[in-house]
C-alpha positions in Angstrom: -35.3 -8.7 4.9 -32.3 -6.7 3.9 -32.7 -3.7 1.5 -31.7 -3.7 -2.1 -28.9 -1.3 -1.3 -26.4 -1.2 1.5 -25.4 2.5 1.7 -26.2 5.9 0.2 -23.8 8.7 0.8 -25.6 11.8 -0.3 -25.3 15.5 -1.0 -21.5 15.7 -0.7 -19.9 19.0 -1.6 -17.3 17.1 -3.7 -17.1 13.5 -4.9 -13.6 12.7 -6.0 -13.9 9.7 -8.4 -10.2 9.9 -9.5 -11.1 8.6 -12.9 -14.3 7.5 -14.6 -13.4 5.6 -17.8 -12.2 2.3 -16.4 -8.5 3.4 -16.4 -6.2 0.9 -14.7 -3.7 3.6 -13.9 -3.0 7.3 -14.6 0.2 8.8 -15.8 1.3 12.5 -15.7 -1.6 14.3 -17.5 -4.4 12.1 -16.1 -2.9 12.6 -12.6 -3.1 16.4 -12.9 -6.8 16.5 -13.8 -8.7 14.1 -11.5 -12.4 13.5 -12.0 -14.4 15.4 -9.4 -18.2 15.9 -9.2 -19.6 18.9 -7.3 -22.7 18.2 -5.2 -22.8 14.4 -5.6 -23.9 11.1 -4.1 -22.7 7.5 -4.1 -24.8 4.3 -4.1 -23.4 1.0 -2.8 -25.4 -2.2 -3.3 -26.0 -5.1 -1.0 -23.1 -6.9 -2.6 -20.8 -4.1 -1.4 -20.1 -2.8 -5.0 -20.7 0.7 -6.3 -24.0 0.9 -8.2 -24.0 4.6 -9.1 -22.0 7.8 -8.7 -23.3 11.1 -9.9 -25.0 14.4 -9.2 -27.1 14.4 -6.0 -30.3 15.4 -7.9 -29.9 12.5 -10.4 -29.3 9.9 -7.7 -32.2 11.3 -5.6 -34.6 10.9 -8.5 -33.5 7.3 -9.3 -32.9 5.8 -5.8 -35.5 6.2 -3.1 -33.9 6.4 0.4 -36.2 3.7 1.7 -34.3 1.1 -0.3 -31.1 1.6 1.6 -29.9 -0.1 4.8 -28.1 3.1 5.8 -27.9 6.7 4.6 -25.1 9.2 5.4 -25.8 12.8 4.8 -22.5 14.2 3.6 -23.7 17.8 3.2 -20.6 20.1 3.3 -18.3 17.1 3.2 -16.2 15.3 0.6 -16.3 11.7 -0.6 -13.1 10.1 -2.0 -11.9 6.5 -2.6 -10.3 4.7 0.3 -6.5 5.1 0.3 -4.2 2.3 -0.9 -0.9 1.7 0.8 1.2 -0.2 -1.7 4.2 -1.1 0.5 4.2 -2.2 4.2 6.0 -4.6 6.6 3.4 -4.7 9.4 4.2 -8.2 10.9 7.0 -8.1 13.5 7.9 -8.1 17.1 10.4 -5.9 18.9 10.4 -2.2 18.0 13.6 -0.4 17.0 13.1 2.9 18.8 16.7 2.8 20.0 17.9 2.7 16.4 16.2 6.0 15.7 18.6 7.7 18.1 21.5 6.0 16.3 20.3 7.3 13.0 19.8 10.8 14.4 23.4 10.7 15.6 24.6 10.0 12.1 24.6 6.2 11.7 23.6 5.1 8.2 21.1 2.2 7.5 23.9 -0.1 6.6 25.9 0.9 9.8 23.0 -0.1 11.9 22.6 -3.3 9.8 26.3 -4.3 10.3 26.0 -3.6 14.1 23.5 -6.4 14.3 20.5 -4.0 14.2 18.0 -3.3 11.5 16.4 -6.3 9.9 18.4 -8.9 11.9 17.3 -7.4 15.2 13.6 -7.7 14.1 14.2 -11.2 12.7 15.4 -12.4 16.1 12.3 -11.0 17.9 9.9 -12.1 15.2 11.2 -15.7 15.2 10.7 -15.8 19.0 7.1 -14.4 18.9 4.1 -16.7 18.8 1.4 -16.3 16.1 -1.2 -14.9 18.5 1.2 -12.1 19.6 2.0 -11.3 16.0 -1.7 -11.3 15.0 -2.6 -9.0 17.8 0.1 -6.4 16.9 -0.7 -6.7 13.2 -4.4 -6.2 13.8 -3.9 -3.1 15.9 -1.6 -1.6 13.3 -4.0 -2.3 10.5 -6.9 -0.8 12.4 -4.7 2.3 12.9 -4.1 2.5 9.2 -7.8 2.1 8.5 -8.6 5.0 10.8 -6.2 7.1 8.7 -8.1 6.2 5.6 -6.3 3.1 4.2 -8.8 0.5 2.9 -6.4 -1.7 0.8 -2.9 -2.5 2.2 0.0 -4.6 0.9 1.5 -6.7 3.8 4.9 -8.4 3.5 6.6 -11.2 5.3 10.4 -11.0 5.5 11.4 -11.0 9.1 11.8 -14.8 9.3 14.4 -15.5 6.6 13.7 -19.2 7.1 10.8 -21.4 6.2 8.9 -21.7 9.5 8.9 -18.0 10.5 8.1 -16.8 6.9 5.2 -19.3 6.9 4.1 -18.1 10.4 4.1 -14.5 9.1 2.1 -15.3 6.0 -0.4 -17.3 8.0 -0.8 -14.3 10.4 -1.5 -12.1 7.4 -4.0 -14.6 6.1 -5.8 -14.7 9.4 -5.9 -10.8 9.4 -7.5 -11.0 5.9 -10.2 -13.3 7.3 -10.9 -11.4 10.4 -10.6 -7.7 9.5 -12.5 -5.6 7.0 -9.5 -4.0 5.5 -8.4 -5.4 2.1 -5.0 -7.1 2.1 -2.5 -7.9 -0.7 -0.1 -10.5 0.7 3.6 -10.5 -0.3 6.2 -13.2 0.3 9.5 -11.4 1.0 11.8 -14.3 2.2 14.7 -12.6 0.4 14.5 -9.5 2.7 18.1 -10.0 4.0 20.7 -12.7 3.9 20.4 -14.8 7.1 23.3 -14.7 9.6 25.8 -17.4 8.8 24.7 -17.9 5.2 26.1 -16.7 1.9 23.9 -15.0 -0.7 24.2 -18.3 -2.8 23.1 -20.4 0.2 20.2 -18.1 1.0 19.0 -18.1 -2.6 19.2 -21.9 -2.8 17.1 -22.2 0.4 14.4 -19.9 -1.0 14.3 -21.6 -4.4 14.5 -25.2 -3.2 12.8 -25.1 0.3 10.7 -22.1 0.9 9.0 -21.5 -2.5 8.1 -25.2 -3.2 6.3 -25.4 0.2 4.6 -22.0 -0.4 3.4 -23.3 -3.8 2.0 -26.4 -2.0 0.1 -24.3 0.5 -1.2 -22.0 -2.2 -2.3 -25.0 -4.4 -4.1 -26.5 -1.3 -5.9 -23.3 -0.8 -4.7 -22.8 2.8 -2.7 -19.7 2.0 -3.2 -16.9 -0.4 -0.1 -15.0 -1.5 -0.3 -12.3 -4.2 3.3 -11.0 -4.8 6.9 -11.9 -4.5 9.6 -9.4 -3.2 13.4 -9.4 -3.0 15.6 -6.7 -1.4 18.0 -6.2 -4.4 20.9 -4.2 -2.9 24.7 -4.2 -2.4 25.5 -6.5 0.6 22.0 -8.1 0.4 20.7 -9.9 -2.8 22.7 -9.2 -6.0 21.1 -8.9 -9.4 21.5 -12.6 -10.5 20.0 -13.9 -7.2 17.2 -11.4 -7.4 16.5 -12.5 -11.0 16.3 -16.2 -10.2 14.0 -15.7 -7.1 11.7 -13.2 -8.9 11.4 -15.5 -11.9 10.6 -18.5 -9.7 7.9 -16.5 -8.0 6.5 -15.4 -11.3 6.4 -19.0 -12.6 4.2 -19.7 -9.5 1.8 -17.0 -10.5 2.9 -14.3 -8.1 3.2 -10.7 -9.2 6.7 -9.3 -9.1 6.8 -6.4 -6.7 10.3 -5.8 -5.2 12.7 -3.4 -3.5 15.2 -1.9 -6.0 17.8 0.9 -6.4 17.4 2.2 -2.8 20.9 2.7 -1.5 23.0 2.1 -4.7 22.1 2.1 -8.4 21.8 -1.7 -9.1 20.0 -1.7 -12.4 17.0 -3.1 -10.5 14.6 -1.0 -12.6 15.9 -2.5 -15.9 15.7 -6.0 -14.4 12.2 -5.5 -13.2 11.1 -4.1 -16.6 12.7 -7.0 -18.3 10.9 -9.6 -16.1 7.5 -7.8 -16.4 7.5 -6.6 -12.8 4.2 -5.1 -11.7 6.0 -2.8 -9.4 9.4 -1.8 -8.0 9.7 0.1 -4.6 12.1 2.7 -3.4 14.2 3.8 -6.5 16.0 6.6 -4.6 19.1 5.7 -6.8 17.3 4.8 -10.1 19.1 5.8 -13.3 17.7 7.5 -16.3 17.9 4.2 -18.2 15.9 2.5 -15.4 13.2 5.2 -15.5 12.8 4.8 -19.3 12.6 1.0 -19.0 9.9 1.2 -16.3 7.8 3.6 -18.4 7.9 1.4 -21.4 7.2 -1.8 -19.4 4.3 -0.2 -17.4 6.1 -1.2 -14.2 4.8 1.0 -11.4 7.2 2.9 -9.2 6.1 2.7 -5.5 7.8 5.7 -3.9 8.2 5.8 -0.2 8.8 9.4 1.0 8.9 8.3 4.7 12.1 6.2 4.1 14.0 8.9 2.4 12.9 11.3 5.1 13.9 9.2 8.1 17.1 7.9 6.6 18.0 11.3 5.1 18.5 9.7 1.7 18.2 11.5 -1.6 14.5 11.9 -2.5 13.1 9.6 -5.2 13.0 11.4 -8.5 9.2 11.6 -8.7 9.2 14.5 -11.2 11.6 12.8 -13.6 9.5 9.6 -13.5 6.2 11.5 -14.1 7.7 13.4 -17.0 8.9 10.1 -18.5 5.5 8.5 -18.3 6.1 6.2 -15.3 3.1 5.0 -13.3 3.9 6.5 -9.9 2.4 5.1 -6.8 2.9 5.7 -3.0 3.4 3.5 0.0 4.0 4.2 3.7 6.8 1.6 4.0 5.4 1.0 7.5 8.1 -1.1 9.4 10.2 -0.8 12.6 12.6 1.5 10.7 9.9 3.8 9.3 7.0 3.8 11.7 4.2 5.6 9.8 0.7 4.3 9.5 -0.8 7.4 7.7 -1.2 7.7 4.0 -2.3 11.3 4.4 1.1 12.1 5.9 2.8 10.1 3.1 1.0 12.2 0.5 2.0 15.4 2.3 5.7 14.4 2.3 5.4 13.4 -1.4 4.1 16.9 -2.2 6.7 18.8 -0.2 9.8 16.6 -0.5 9.2 14.9 -3.9 7.5 18.0 -5.5 4.4 16.1 -6.5 1.1 18.1 -6.8 -1.8 17.3 -4.5 -3.8 15.6 -7.4 -0.7 13.6 -8.4 -0.2 12.4 -4.8 -3.9 11.4 -4.4 -3.8 9.5 -7.7 -0.6 7.8 -6.6 -2.2 6.8 -3.3 -5.4 5.4 -5.0 -5.7 4.1 -8.5 -1.9 3.8 -9.1 -1.2 2.1 -5.8 -4.1 -0.3 -6.6 -2.5 -0.9 -10.0 0.9 -1.7 -8.2 -1.0 -4.5 -6.4 -2.9 -5.8 -9.4 -6.1 -4.5 -7.9 -7.0 -1.4 -9.9 -9.9 -3.2 -11.6 -11.7 -3.4 -8.2 -10.1 -0.6 -6.1 -8.6 2.9 -6.3 -11.5 4.9 -7.8 -15.2 5.5 -7.3 -16.6 3.7 -10.4 -19.6 1.5 -10.9 -18.9 -2.2 -10.1 -15.8 -1.4 -8.1 -15.7 -2.1 -4.3 -17.6 0.4 -2.3 -14.5 1.5 -0.4 -14.6 5.2 0.4 -13.8 8.0 2.9 -16.1 10.8 3.9 -14.0 13.9 4.9 -15.3 16.5 7.2 -14.2 19.3 4.9 -15.5 21.1 1.8 -12.3 20.4 -0.2 -10.5 17.1 -0.5 -7.1 18.8 -0.5 -7.4 19.4 3.2 -6.5 15.8 3.8 -3.0 16.5 2.4 -2.7 20.1 3.4 -3.4 19.6 7.1 -0.2 17.7 8.1 -1.2 15.2 10.8 -4.8 16.5 10.6 -6.4 13.3 9.3 -7.5 12.3 12.8 -10.1 15.1 12.7 -10.8 15.1 9.0 -11.7 11.5 8.3 -15.4 11.3 9.4 -16.2 7.9 8.1 -14.3 5.0 6.6 -16.4 2.6 4.5 -15.3 -0.8 3.2 -17.7 -2.7 0.8 -20.5 -0.4 1.8 -20.0 -1.0 5.6 -19.0 1.8 7.9 -15.8 0.4 9.6 -14.9 3.7 11.4 -17.2 6.4 12.5 -15.2 9.3 13.9 -17.9 11.1 15.8 -16.2 13.8 17.8 -19.4 15.0 19.5 -19.3 14.5 23.2 -22.0 15.2 25.8 -20.6 17.4 28.5 
């Protein structure tokens, strides 16, 4: 007979709740003063949901240890919510390590793109790869993200650019959702680039008349779950009017709008997203003041990707201006063959150093706000009663070490817990 409760994590030096009043997101002031309990414990029920968070003495008095399947003594450690990665492209074949050398020698993103590299190189290899090969590489990447503390991740298609490969990618994401503990938000990104030999108009027509209708059928039949729709709105890729028609069609199917905008050129993507009621817009390195104001008003999240600006030597996204304007700022790794980073702790560090965010702002952006950008902040992103029991136990007395120790997450993350189950136990003790 199983116990009433799945997991007790007790006696932590700090429990970082993020927020504790059911907030769906935090803006500037809330991000600067996160909710932290000193000497606390967390109770997770047999359903995988949080039943109690509070001072260790209070929890000890109310919940006898015998009623738990498992108890973790977190004395001298920190508990925090699992991290949320709000933007990744993790399904692909054929790495682009050779392009990194080109970029270091001065080639721009679009130079590589025009030379037949970039997205088109990956499309070629992904089209040729079988589903089992794609699932194996996706699974190993997701496990790596999980070990670095990510418990909810957004996964995009977009290296097919035609119906069969896009479906193959979405089916692989669906299979990963069924077979791995990590939580997945699935995104259709068929408009990631204009396929070779097609015009923007032809590519848009194929998405609207061929790809989306079939996707709708699969979703209605219950064989595929897709949460978001994405378009790469950029000069030389999808223009504003094509982007509008694809995003609107996705919204009409019940998908959340969550797209790439204002990355390399100011395209007025932010204003378009705000007008369409987009849940989130990613990149925004070239967003205008008007775009920032529109996003703040529409409560459209800005998913900032410090790895991309760093690797491509782009201007940094204007995180401080967005925060001052009241924009909901979230973070993502942008994991893809161009920006190969699986670690949200490194992303938070880069956000602090390069985008001038504070550590509490970066943590809020990688938890509650990233969950909001995926439409999941009612279930994820903070340690509150009735939310999923997804948390990290850090082998340190202050949570800030996860950001401060650049690349140190391998040693700091002691346990990763998803729905009350320990999915990673980083026990470094070795018998010599």
